[in-house]
TORTOR-354007 format. One line per field, with one value per residue (C-alpha): residue in three letters; residue number from 1; x negated, y negated, z negated. Coordinates in steps of 0.1 Angstrom, whole numbers, plus 5000, padded with zeros to 4 digits. Each point is the difference from the previous one (the first is absolute). Example, Ala and Ser with C-alpha at 12.3 -4.5 7.8 and 13.67 -1.06 7.14 Angstrom:
code = (ALA:SER) $
pos = (1:2) $
u = (4877:4986) $
v = (5045:4966) $
w = (4922:5007) $
END
This chain:
code = (MET:GLU:PRO:ALA:ALA:GLY:ALA:ARG:LEU:ARG:ARG:GLU:ASP:ARG:ARG:LEU:LEU:THR:GLY:ARG:GLY:ARG:PHE:LEU:ASP:ASP:ILE:ASP:ASP:ARG:ARG:GLN:LEU:HIS:ALA:ALA:PHE:VAL:ARG:SER:PRO:HIS:GLY:SER:ALA:ALA:ILE:GLY:SER:ILE:ASP:ALA:THR:ALA:ALA:LEU:ALA:GLY:THR:GLY:VAL:GLU:ALA:VAL:PHE:SER:ALA:ALA:ASP:LEU:ASP:VAL:ALA:GLU:PRO:GLN:PRO:MET:VAL:TRP:LYS:PRO:THR:ASP:THR:GLU:VAL:LEU:GLN:PRO:GLU:TRP:TRP:PRO:LEU:ALA:ARG:ASP:ARG:VAL:ALA:CYS:VAL:GLY:VAL:PRO:VAL:ALA:VAL:VAL:ILE:GLY:SER:ASP:ARG:TYR:ALA:VAL:GLU:ASP:ALA:VAL:GLU:ASN:VAL:VAL:VAL:GLU:TYR:GLU:PRO:GLY:PRO:VAL:VAL:VAL:ASP:PRO:LEU:VAL:ALA:LEU:GLU:GLU:GLY:SER:PRO:LEU:VAL:HIS:PRO:GLU:LEU:GLY:ALA:ASN:LYS:CYS:PHE:GLU:TRP:SER:LEU:GLY:GLY:GLY:ASP:LEU:GLU:ALA:GLY:PHE:GLU:LYS:ALA:ASP:LEU:VAL:LEU:GLU:ARG:THR:ILE:ARG:ASN:HIS:ARG:ILE:ALA:ALA:VAL:PRO:MET:GLU:THR:ARG:GLY:VAL:ILE:ALA:GLU:PRO:HIS:GLY:ARG:ARG:ILE:ARG:LEU:TRP:THR:SER:THR:GLN:ASN:PRO:HIS:LEU:VAL:LYS:THR:TYR:VAL:ALA:ARG:GLN:LEU:GLY:ILE:ASP:ALA:GLY:ARG:LEU:HIS:VAL:CYS:THR:PRO:ASP:VAL:GLY:GLY:GLY:PHE:GLY:CYS:LYS:ALA:ASN:ALA:TYR:PRO:GLU:GLU:THR:VAL:ILE:ALA:TRP:CYS:ALA:ARG:ARG:LEU:GLY:ARG:ARG:ILE:LYS:TRP:VAL:GLU:SER:ARG:SER:GLU:ASN:LEU:THR:ALA:THR:ASN:HIS:GLY:ARG:ASP:GLN:ILE:ASP:THR:VAL:ARG:ILE:GLY:ALA:GLN:ALA:ASP:GLY:ARG:ILE:THR:ALA:LEU:HIS:LEU:GLN:VAL:ILE:ALA:ASP:LEU:GLY:ALA:TYR:HIS:LEU:LEU:PHE:THR:PRO:PHE:ILE:PRO:THR:THR:THR:ALA:VAL:VAL:ALA:SER:GLY:CYS:TYR:ALA:ILE:PRO:ALA:VAL:ARG:THR:ASP:VAL:PHE:GLY:VAL:PHE:THR:ASN:LYS:TYR:PRO:THR:ASP:ALA:ILE:ARG:GLY:ALA:GLY:ARG:PRO:GLU:ALA:THR:HIS:VAL:ILE:GLU:VAL:MET:ILE:ASP:GLN:ILE:ALA:ALA:GLY:LEU:ASP:LEU:ASP:PRO:LEU:ALA:VAL:ARG:ARG:LEU:ASN:PHE:ILE:PRO:LYS:ASP:ASP:PHE:PRO:ALA:THR:VAL:ALA:MET:GLY:VAL:THR:TYR:ASP:SER:GLY:ASP:TYR:GLU:GLY:SER:LEU:ASP:ARG:LEU:LEU:GLU:ASP:LEU:ASP:LEU:ALA:GLU:PHE:ARG:ALA:GLU:GLN:ALA:ARG:GLU:ARG:GLU:ARG:GLY:VAL:LEU:LEU:GLY:VAL:GLY:PHE:SER:THR:TYR:MET:GLU:ALA:SER:GLY:LEU:ALA:PRO:SER:ARG:LEU:ALA:GLY:PRO:LYS:GLY:ASN:GLY:LEU:GLU:LEU:SER:PHE:TRP:GLU:SER:ALA:ILE:VAL:ARG:VAL:ALA:PRO:ASP:GLY:SER:ALA:THR:VAL:GLN:THR:GLY:ILE:CYS:PRO:GLN:GLY:GLN:GLY:HIS:GLU:THR:THR:PHE:ALA:GLN:ILE:VAL:ALA:ASP:ARG:ILE:GLY:ALA:ASP:PRO:ASP:GLN:VAL:GLN:VAL:VAL:TRP:GLY:ASP:THR:ASP:ALA:VAL:PRO:GLN:GLY:MET:GLY:THR:TYR:GLY:SER:ARG:GLY:ILE:ALA:VAL:GLY:GLY:GLY:ALA:ALA:ALA:VAL:ALA:ALA:ASP:ARG:VAL:ALA:ASP:LYS:ALA:ARG:GLU:ILE:ALA:GLY:GLU:LEU:LEU:GLU:VAL:ASP:PRO:GLU:ASP:VAL:GLU:LEU:GLY:THR:ALA:GLY:TYR:ALA:VAL:ARG:GLY:SER:PRO:GLY:ARG:SER:VAL:SER:LEU:THR:GLU:VAL:ALA:THR:ALA:ALA:HIS:VAL:PRO:ASP:GLU:MET:PRO:ASP:ASP:PHE:GLU:PRO:GLY:LEU:GLU:ALA:THR:CYS:PHE:PHE:ASP:PRO:PRO:GLY:PHE:VAL:HIS:PRO:PHE:GLY:ALA:HIS:ALA:ALA:VAL:VAL:LYS:VAL:ASP:ALA:GLU:THR:GLY:SER:VAL:GLU:LEU:LEU:ARG:TYR:VAL:ALA:VAL:ASP:ASP:CYS:GLY:ARG:ARG:ILE:ASN:PRO:ILE:LEU:VAL:GLU:GLY:GLN:ILE:HIS:GLY:GLY:ILE:ALA:GLN:GLY:ILE:GLY:GLN:ALA:LEU:TYR:GLU:ALA:VAL:GLU:PHE:ASP:ALA:GLN:GLY:GLN:PRO:GLN:THR:ALA:SER:LEU:LEU:ASP:TYR:ALA:LEU:PRO:GLY:SER:THR:GLU:ILE:PRO:ALA:ILE:SER:SER:SER:ALA:THR:GLU:THR:PRO:SER:PRO:MET:ASN:ARG:LEU:GLY:ALA:LYS:GLY:ALA:GLY:GLU:ALA:GLY:THR:ILE:GLY:ALA:THR:PRO:ALA:VAL:LEU:ASN:ALA:VAL:ILE:ASP:ALA:LEU:GLU:PRO:LEU:GLY:VAL:ASP:PHE:LEU:ASN:MET:PRO:ILE:SER:PRO:GLN:ARG:VAL:ARG:ALA:ALA:ILE:ALA:THR:ALA:ASN:ARG:GLY) $
pos = (1:2:3:4:5:6:7:8:9:10:11:12:13:14:15:16:17:18:19:20:21:22:23:24:25:26:27:28:29:30:31:32:33:34:35:36:37:38:39:40:41:42:43:44:45:46:47:48:49:50:51:52:53:54:55:56:57:58:59:60:61:62:63:64:65:66:67:68:69:70:71:72:73:74:75:76:77:78:79:80:81:82:83:84:85:86:87:88:89:90:91:92:93:94:95:96:97:98:99:100:101:102:103:104:105:106:107:108:109:110:111:112:113:114:115:116:117:118:119:120:121:122:123:124:125:126:127:128:129:130:131:132:133:134:135:136:137:138:139:140:141:142:143:144:145:146:147:148:149:150:151:152:153:154:155:156:157:158:159:160:161:162:163:164:165:166:167:168:169:170:171:172:173:174:175:176:177:178:179:180:181:182:183:184:185:186:187:188:189:190:191:192:193:194:195:196:197:198:199:200:201:202:203:204:205:206:207:208:209:210:211:212:213:214:215:216:217:218:219:220:221:222:223:224:225:226:227:228:229:230:231:232:233:234:235:236:237:238:239:240:241:242:243:244:245:246:247:248:249:250:251:252:253:254:255:256:257:258:259:260:261:262:263:264:265:266:267:268:269:270:271:272:273:274:275:276:277:278:279:280:281:282:283:284:285:286:287:288:289:290:291:292:293:294:295:296:297:298:299:300:301:302:303:304:305:306:307:308:309:310:311:312:313:314:315:316:317:318:319:320:321:322:323:324:325:326:327:328:329:330:331:332:333:334:335:336:337:338:339:340:341:342:343:344:345:346:347:348:349:350:351:352:353:354:355:356:357:358:359:360:361:362:363:364:365:366:367:368:369:370:371:372:373:374:375:376:377:378:379:380:381:382:383:384:385:386:387:388:389:390:391:392:393:394:395:396:397:398:399:400:401:402:403:404:405:406:407:408:409:410:411:412:413:414:415:416:417:418:419:420:421:422:423:424:425:426:427:428:429:430:431:432:433:434:435:436:437:438:439:440:441:442:443:444:445:446:447:448:449:450:451:452:453:454:455:456:457:458:459:460:461:462:463:464:465:466:467:468:469:470:471:472:473:474:475:476:477:478:479:480:481:482:483:484:485:486:487:488:489:490:491:492:493:494:495:496:497:498:499:500:501:502:503:504:505:506:507:508:509:510:511:512:513:514:515:516:517:518:519:520:521:522:523:524:525:526:527:528:529:530:531:532:533:534:535:536:537:538:539:540:541:542:543:544:545:546:547:548:549:550:551:552:553:554:555:556:557:558:559:560:561:562:563:564:565:566:567:568:569:570:571:572:573:574:575:576:577:578:579:580:581:582:583:584:585:586:587:588:589:590:591:592:593:594:595:596:597:598:599:600:601:602:603:604:605:606:607:608:609:610:611:612:613:614:615:616:617:618:619:620:621:622:623:624:625:626:627:628:629:630:631:632:633:634:635:636:637:638:639:640:641:642:643:644:645:646:647:648:649:650:651:652:653:654:655:656:657:658:659:660:661:662:663:664:665:666:667:668:669:670:671:672:673:674:675:676:677:678:679:680:681:682:683:684:685:686:687:688:689:690:691:692:693:694:695:696:697:698:699:700:701:702:703:704:705:706:707:708:709:710:711:712:713:714:715:716:717:718:719:720:721:722:723:724:725:726:727:728:729:730:731:732:733:734:735:736:737:738:739:740:741:742:743:744:745:746:747:748:749:750:751:752:753:754:755:756:757:758:759:760:761:762:763:764:765:766:767:768:769:770:771:772:773:774:775:776:777:778:779) $
u = (8636:4992:4972:5010:5008:4984:4986:4987:4976:4965:5000:4962:5008:5012:4963:4982:5018:4999:4963:5002:4983:4968:4974:4964:4987:5026:4983:4975:4980:4978:4973:4998:4971:5003:4984:4989:4984:4969:5010:4980:4998:4987:5017:4971:4969:4976:5000:4967:4996:5028:4989:5026:4977:5015:5035:4994:4987:5034:5023:5023:4986:4998:4987:4992:5002:4989:5001:4968:5020:5033:4998:5031:5005:5014:5002:5033:5026:5016:5029:5020:4985:5012:5004:4975:4978:4964:5000:4967:5001:4974:4991:5016:4990:5021:4969:4979:4968:4975:5019:5032:5020:5024:5007:5018:4986:4993:4963:4999:5025:4996:5017:5006:5023:5014:5015:4986:4966:4996:5011:4974:4974:5006:4982:4969:4996:4972:5003:4973:5015:4985:5027:5005:5018:5038:5027:5036:5016:5011:4996:4964:4994:5008:4974:4967:4973:5024:4988:5011:5022:4986:4967:5000:5032:4985:5032:5026:5028:5014:5024:5020:5035:5028:5037:5022:5024:5014:4983:4985:4987:5033:5018:4978:5004:5038:4997:5009:4983:4969:4989:4969:4995:4976:5019:4981:5016:4977:4987:5022:5000:5028:4998:5022:5011:4981:4964:4984:4988:4987:4998:4982:4997:4985:5022:4979:4991:5026:5001:5031:5000:5025:5000:5022:5006:5026:4984:4992:4997:4976:4979:4999:4989:4972:4987:4997:4981:4976:4995:4994:5028:5031:5030:5018:4975:5011:5033:5011:5026:5016:5018:5023:4983:5004:5001:4978:5010:4975:4969:5005:5004:4963:4974:4976:4964:5009:5023:4972:4974:5022:5009:4963:4990:5027:4987:4964:5005:5029:5020:5031:4991:5022:4996:5024:4994:4997:5019:4968:4991:5034:4997:4965:4996:5035:5009:5011:5025:5007:4969:5007:4992:5027:4996:5033:5008:5037:5019:5037:5023:5018:5031:4979:4997:4966:4981:4967:4982:4963:4986:4964:4995:4967:5004:4976:4995:4976:4968:5013:5030:5026:5025:5019:4978:4994:5035:5018:4994:5011:5035:5002:5000:5029:5025:4983:5032:5022:5038:4995:5002:4967:4991:4962:4981:4964:4982:4962:4988:4964:4990:4970:4978:4992:4984:5033:5019:5020:5034:5027:5038:5019:5037:5008:4964:4997:5037:5002:4972:5018:5033:4983:4985:5031:5024:4977:4996:5037:5004:4969:5017:5032:4982:4980:5032:5022:5023:5018:4977:5030:5012:4965:5002:5035:4990:4970:5016:5001:5038:5018:5012:4964:4990:4981:4978:4966:4980:4971:4973:5017:5014:5036:5022:5026:5029:5007:5025:4980:5028:5021:4975:4995:5037:5004:4971:5018:5032:4980:4981:5021:4974:5021:5005:4963:4990:5024:4984:4965:5008:5014:4969:4976:5015:4990:4965:5007:4986:5022:4995:5015:4981:5012:4985:5018:4976:4997:4976:4989:5001:5007:4964:4998:5010:4969:5001:4998:4979:4981:4963:4977:4964:4983:4995:5026:5032:5033:5036:5027:5030:5016:5012:5028:5013:5036:5008:5033:4999:5026:5018:5004:4973:4975:4964:4985:4962:4985:4966:5012:4983:5019:4985:5032:5023:5025:4995:5011:5034:5003:4987:5025:5028:4989:5000:5031:5020:4991:5004:5029:4982:5001:4968:4993:4997:4973:4964:4973:4965:4971:4964:4986:4981:5006:5037:5010:4991:4975:5011:4987:5009:5018:4990:5012:5036:5001:5015:5037:4996:4976:5000:5037:5004:4983:5021:5032:4991:4991:5032:5020:4984:5010:5036:5001:4992:5024:5028:4992:5002:5032:5014:4994:5015:5030:5003:5000:4976:4972:5009:5033:4982:4994:4984:5024:5005:5012:4970:5000:5035:5020:5005:5036:5005:4981:5017:4980:4965:4970:4976:4963:4993:5022:4981:4966:5009:5011:4967:4980:5023:5011:5024:5027:4976:4992:4973:4976:5004:4968:5004:4992:5011:4972:4984:4967:4996:4969:5015:4981:5022:5003:4991:4995:5029:5003:5016:5008:5016:5003:4986:5002:4981:5009:4972:4992:4966:4985:4980:4979:4988:5004:5020:5026:5031:5021:5036:5019:4994:5026:4993:5020:4983:5009:4983:5025:5022:4994:5000:5001:5007:4988:4966:4997:5008:4973:4974:5010:4997:4966:4988:5012:4982:4968:5004:5006:4969:4979:5016:4995:4976:4979:4966:4969:4970:4963:4970:4973:4981:5029:5008:5037:5015:5033:4990:5025:5037:4987:4988:5023:5033:5031:5035:5020:5037:5001:4985:5025:5035:5033:5000:5033:4997:5025:4998:5012:4998:4988:4993:4968:5002:4966:5012:5032:5005:5000:4976:4971:4974:5006:4969:4980:5028:5001:4963:5000:5029:4989:4968:5011:5033:4982:4974:5026:5020:4970:4992:5037:4998:4968:5013:5007:4964:4987:4988:5007:4979:4985:4982:5005:4996:5020:4982:5004:4965:5009:5033:4983:4972:5026:5019:4967:4991:5034:4997:4966:5015) $
v = (1423:5037:5014:5019:5036:4995:5033:5014:5030:4990:5001:5005:5035:5012:5001:5002:5031:5018:4998:4972:4973:4985:4997:4990:5035:5008:4975:5020:4997:5028:4975:4984:5003:5007:4984:5012:4980:5006:4988:4992:5029:4978:4976:4976:5003:4981:5012:5009:5015:5016:5028:5011:5022:5033:4987:4987:5034:5016:5011:4973:4972:4967:4975:4992:4964:4984:4965:4993:5004:4984:4963:4988:4963:5003:5024:5014:4973:4992:4976:4996:4991:4982:4963:4975:5027:5010:5036:5018:5017:5026:5004:5032:5008:5025:5023:4995:4981:5003:5016:5016:4994:5029:5034:5000:4969:5005:5000:5013:5013:5030:4999:5031:5018:5024:4991:5030:4997:4964:5010:5027:4976:4977:5025:4997:4963:4996:4970:4992:4986:4987:5005:4972:4996:5003:4986:5013:4987:4963:4994:5013:4980:4968:5008:4981:5021:5022:5010:4975:5013:4971:4988:4970:4987:5000:5013:5027:4976:4990:4973:4988:4985:4991:4992:4990:4976:4992:4999:5035:4991:4987:5030:5024:4980:5004:5038:5024:5028:4997:5031:5006:5029:5009:5014:5016:5000:5025:5001:5017:5007:4993:5034:4992:5031:4986:4990:4970:5001:4978:5002:4973:4996:4973:4984:4976:4971:5012:5028:5020:5012:5025:5002:5015:4968:4980:4968:4999:4962:4998:5028:4982:4967:5014:5027:4974:4977:5028:5009:4963:4999:4979:5016:5000:5026:5025:5018:5019:5027:5019:5032:5017:4999:5029:4980:4972:4990:4971:5019:4992:4963:4994:4994:5028:5004:5030:4978:4976:5028:5020:4968:4991:5035:5000:4967:5011:5034:4988:5031:5008:5011:5016:5005:5017:5000:5033:5004:4999:4967:4987:5008:4986:4972:4985:4974:5012:4981:4990:5006:4974:5000:4978:4988:4986:4981:4993:4984:5003:4989:5024:5001:5009:4966:4998:4969:5003:5023:5000:5024:5005:5019:5017:5008:5026:4986:5026:4991:4978:4978:5011:4973:4996:5016:4971:4987:5032:5000:4963:5010:5018:4966:4987:5025:5006:4991:5023:4994:4981:4964:4999:4965:5004:5022:5001:5025:5000:5020:5011:5016:5024:5018:5037:5026:5013:4995:4968:4996:4981:5002:5032:5000:4971:4986:4984:5000:5036:4993:4970:5018:5030:4978:4980:5030:5022:4971:4994:5036:4995:4969:5019:5028:4976:4981:5031:4986:5014:4994:4992:4974:4984:4998:4984:4975:4988:5002:4967:4993:5004:4964:4987:5008:4987:5004:4986:5020:4990:5006:4975:5026:4996:5032:4996:5020:5028:5018:5022:5008:5011:5026:5014:5002:5019:5023:5009:5008:5026:5013:5010:4989:5011:5035:5002:4990:5026:5026:4988:5005:5035:5010:4986:5023:5029:4986:4987:4965:4978:4963:4972:4969:4967:4974:4968:4986:4969:4993:4972:5010:4987:4989:4972:4963:4985:4969:5020:5030:4993:5007:4971:4990:5032:4990:5026:4981:5016:4997:5025:4988:5024:4998:5014:4995:5010:5003:5010:5014:4993:5033:4991:5023:4984:5002:4988:4997:4999:4996:5025:5034:5030:5032:5019:4975:5001:4965:5009:5007:4971:4973:5012:4997:4965:4987:5019:4987:4964:4999:5024:5030:5037:5010:5027:4973:4982:5011:4992:4993:5000:5010:4986:4967:4993:5006:4982:4966:4996:5018:5009:5036:5021:5002:4984:5009:4972:5020:4990:4970:4981:5019:5007:4963:4989:5024:4986:4964:5008:5020:4971:4977:5023:5002:4962:4998:5029:4980:4970:5022:5016:4966:4991:5033:4996:4962:4992:4982:5023:4992:5018:5032:5027:5035:5028:5036:4993:4977:4962:4989:4967:4995:5009:5015:5034:5009:4973:5014:5009:5028:4997:5015:4972:4974:5015:5002:4963:4991:5016:4991:4966:4990:4989:4982:4963:4986:4995:5036:5019:5036:5030:5012:5004:4984:5001:4995:4997:5004:4988:5007:4973:5024:5036:5024:5019:5035:5016:5030:5025:5035:5029:5033:5031:5024:5032:5004:5033:4993:5032:4995:4962:5003:4975:5010:4972:5010:4970:4966:4972:4968:4968:4976:4965:4990:4973:5006:5035:5000:5038:5017:5034:4987:4980:5032:5019:4973:5001:5038:5000:4973:5018:5032:4980:4985:5034:5012:4974:5004:5038:5013:4977:4985:4991:5011:4994:5015:4978:4998:4987:5033:5005:5029:4999:5002:5025:5009:5029:4975:4971:5012:4987:5008:5024:5006:5022:4971:4974:5005:4990:4962:4982:4967:4971:4963:4966:4971:4965:4981:4979:4964:5003:5013:5001:5037:4996:5030:5009:5028:5037:5017:4997:4999:5037:5002:4969:5012:5037:5002:4983:5018:5034:4990:4986:5032:5022:4978:5003:5038:5001:4976:5029:5010:4966:4990:4963:4991:5016:4990:5013:5024:5020:5032:5031:4994:4964:5011:5027:4976:4974:5027:5011:4964:4995:5032:4989:4966) $
w = (7742:4995:5022:5030:4991:4965:4989:5033:5003:5013:5038:4999:4986:5034:5011:4967:4987:5033:5006:5026:4979:5014:4973:5006:5002:5027:5023:5020:5032:5011:5010:4966:4976:4963:4970:4965:4973:4979:4966:4969:4976:4972:4976:5004:5022:5023:5036:5015:5034:5021:5023:5025:5021:4990:5003:5035:5010:4993:5028:5011:4978:5020:4975:4964:4988:4967:4987:5020:5031:4989:5009:4984:4992:4964:4971:4988:4992:4967:5007:4968:4966:4969:5006:4986:4988:5009:5013:5006:5034:5009:5037:5013:5036:5021:4999:4969:5006:4971:4972:4989:4968:5000:5015:5033:5016:5037:5008:5036:5026:5023:5035:5021:5023:4974:4966:4982:5016:4988:4965:5000:5013:4971:4978:5023:4995:4975:4978:4974:4969:4968:4974:4975:4966:5000:4979:5003:4968:5003:4963:5002:5031:4981:4973:5000:5015:5020:5035:5025:5029:5021:4986:5024:4984:4965:4982:5000:4990:5034:4987:4971:5004:4976:5003:4971:4983:4966:4966:4993:4966:4988:5015:4981:4968:5003:5004:4972:5020:5022:5019:5021:5024:5027:5030:5028:5034:5017:5036:5026:5037:5025:5018:5030:5020:5030:4993:5017:5036:5028:5038:5020:5037:5022:5026:5021:4977:4974:4975:4991:4965:4986:4962:4974:4981:4981:5014:5037:5003:4971:5014:5033:4983:4980:5023:5028:4976:4991:5037:5008:5026:5005:4983:5034:5013:4974:5005:4968:5003:4971:5008:4975:4965:4977:4967:4987:4964:5003:5009:5037:4995:5003:5027:4995:5012:5022:5022:5007:5006:5024:5020:5002:5011:5027:5014:4998:5017:5023:4990:4980:4965:4974:4962:4977:4962:4982:4967:4980:5017:4992:4963:4997:5027:5002:4973:4966:4978:4964:4978:4973:4963:4984:4965:4988:4969:4994:4972:4990:4972:4978:5022:5030:5016:5018:4992:5018:5025:5008:5026:5009:5033:5008:5036:5016:5035:5012:5019:5028:5010:5025:5013:4967:4973:4976:5004:4990:4962:4998:5011:4966:4984:5022:4985:4966:4981:5020:4995:4968:4988:4981:4990:5000:5025:5011:5023:5003:5030:5004:5033:4996:5025:4995:5022:5014:5032:5000:4985:5019:5006:4992:4997:4975:5000:4965:4991:4988:4976:4985:4997:4984:4974:4990:5001:4979:4975:4998:4987:4977:4985:4995:4982:4979:4989:4998:5027:5030:5031:5021:4975:5001:5037:5000:4974:5021:5035:5020:5001:5033:4999:4997:5036:5018:4969:4995:4975:4978:5027:5022:5024:5011:5004:5027:4986:4975:4978:4978:4976:5030:5012:4965:4995:5032:4990:4968:5019:5020:4969:4970:4974:4970:5014:5007:4964:4986:5023:4991:4962:5006:5020:4975:4974:5023:5005:5035:5007:5022:5006:5020:5011:5016:5022:5010:5026:5021:5028:5023:5037:5034:5006:5004:5000:5015:4980:4968:5010:5032:4994:5005:4997:5012:5036:5011:4995:5008:4987:4995:5019:5025:5036:5021:5036:5008:5037:5016:5036:5026:4992:4963:4987:4977:4989:4967:4999:4965:4984:4974:5004:4985:4985:4995:4983:5028:5014:5035:4985:4976:5023:5027:4974:4989:5036:5012:4970:5008:5038:5004:5015:4994:4980:5025:5027:4981:5006:4974:5012:4975:4996:5033:4998:5037:4998:4968:4985:4973:4969:4966:4996:4975:4963:4968:5007:5026:5029:4996:4977:5023:5034:4998:4990:5031:5022:4983:5008:5036:5004:4985:5026:5028:4985:4999:5037:5007:4984:5022:5031:4988:4994:5036:5013:4977:5006:4963:4976:4989:4964:5006:5011:4975:5002:4993:5008:5035:5008:5001:4994:4996:4963:4991:5035:5000:5032:5018:5000:5020:4994:4994:5035:5016:4980:5009:5037:4999:4983:5028:5029:4988:5027:4975:4977:4999:5023:4970:4987:4994:5012:4979:4966:4976:4970:4980:4963:4978:4965:4970:4969:4973:4972:4990:4995:4967:5002:4967:4985:4971:5000:4975:4999:4980:4992:4981:4984:4990:4969:5004:5035:5003:5032:5009:5020:5015:4997:5013:5015:5002:5019:5006:5023:5013:5032:5008:5030:5014:5038:5000:4967:5013:5008:4967:4981:5019:4992:4963:4999:5017:4976:4970:5011:5004:4965:4985:5018:4983:4966:4998:5026:5023:4991:5021:4979:5002:4982:4983:5033:5019:5017:5008:4982:5018:5037:5010:4993:4980:4975:5005:4986:5018:4988:5021:5004:4969:4978:5011:4986:5017:4998:4992:5018:5001:5006:4990:5025:4990:5032:5003:5012:5017:5033:5021:4993:4962:5001:4977:5002:4993:5011:4967:4975:4991:4994:4978:4978:4997:4981:4968:5000:5001:4975:4975:5004:4991:4969:4990:5003:4979:4973:4975:5003:4991:5035:5006:5030:5031:5031:5035:5017:4975:5005:4978:4986:4990:4984:4980:4989:4989:4979:4985:4991:4984:4980:4987:4990) $
END
């Protein structure tokens, strides 16, 4: 059955685009206090004395707290790590106790009546530091004799973990060509439009905590543990969230500190992150050095793939830090039937702020490696890169397909998405234009990416973290309730940050119970109002959260059919849901509306004696497996050999996220993801100097693409339903980012081919392009 109204505009936009949204900084109370944090200015240092005398003398300053005051029960949590692997975990207290291991770590907090006064007072808190040695390069950190980020742990290698299958040695022996490259997937920031923020207020024995998060229930769980209180005494509320991209999926030190201060002072306290704090003290992403060795036969058939991942974890662990790089291994072979694959992952501590999830979280890195190497194989064997892809694709009829690593892909049609892409991109015409322009000295290039990702986090039996004392699983919950007047409410543990879930969840429920989507209210982000949930990240909103809503709605519909059967005096099996309501099968004129059914459910005079009143259902949905979206992307670029600048002329994308509940919202997610991938490929990079000092602490230094850098995107779709949920849906939020970086990089290499440039790393800056051309000229 098609979803109600299909492509509907986001109903959230009625308030969000007219200034009526309610974001964290919109929540104010004239009696509230404000907070600002004293942060480490050193990449590594021992903490001596902390003197707050001058700060406390400032106008409006109420208190200054340091670790000596903060009596929390536990350090910052890490909840998800590689299975069956020892992972070194440094203690990271919400306010640093004895030493700091990176710039930006909170050391003290200033509380006062005026936001700007407390920010000024931060400068008057005198902290004595004894700076120590710093290491910022993970390769150097692994060398013997390198400074230890955490001397008490005795090593900078945090963990080592492998995943693989097949006979690598035999695979490389069969190969006619073996290539090895080192591919750097550099560190980036999420840069949401809205920075993080926290408000905490005591209410009797309880604390109400507002926070701009993707994960209210996880914040509730771990902040309560740190405060040493029952989780029921902490009420977490999430207002509208202005973007997250993974960086708001964590439980941060600031949430615990602000909650503790509110309880200590008995006052409401508010903290809003500055942009420089966001760029330096909110998790970063990527930061992998990937050494790949790949073998292929003369016809382009890939025989073996070995990937070594050096993952820069930064100085500490956030919730998912050590797990993120292991997801690279899960999708290392991409869309391809490679008989032998192995990935070895090394997590490394450096004196930088921690890495964690940012849009794609480990899967963009894997896709970038395999898609760049497909083009490298094609060049090495003088083959068409698209022909190499087609030769190695997992055939459509092989799904569900179990690949060499032991991972099973749910469904796919990789040939179909590539065929559709070539319908939208006239490759023959482009090649002719490219040849003509080259004669004029103009360098055009086209690059392709046929990606696949694992999303829909997560089937608990496959991915639930265990063994770290902080167990949790990644099912999702939903309650669907129909009122006597036929209106409905769906309560979900999913927590949106702009994806349009209010619209899509209403459509999912309305479609299944026979309501108008405008009559379905969606409740989220309030831990008192919705059942336990696991939040929004990993493209799990619709695949897992929507899956839960679909099951709950189906249960409501089943009961509605029973009620309709009683009202219509027929067997419930003979009742079907149609456009007129619940009707007798074959006799659409005999029907009752949802309102009539709901009224009877709440005023059950005509129901049997054993009838249970009400019309609602609850579902905790744990999917049987991951879902695997896929697609094909192409980028067309022009490169100026004199300046090294890259101009993106055209971008074409075909994406398959299974059944699309609302195509308009899917397209918006794809476009946003592509823009983020283009940003990483060409512009964005988080940089540090040798002392661990951030060099990109403002948007003057951290380059984001604007509207003039993003071309018109031609976006279309194929639909290959997933068997992992009742909707047949897969994820769409990360797809564009995952597919974009290799498409852009391959396009630039294609443009520079006449100049002898055969390989580049990101970001593809003008300086890097000029250096590659100069190296090729010397060669």
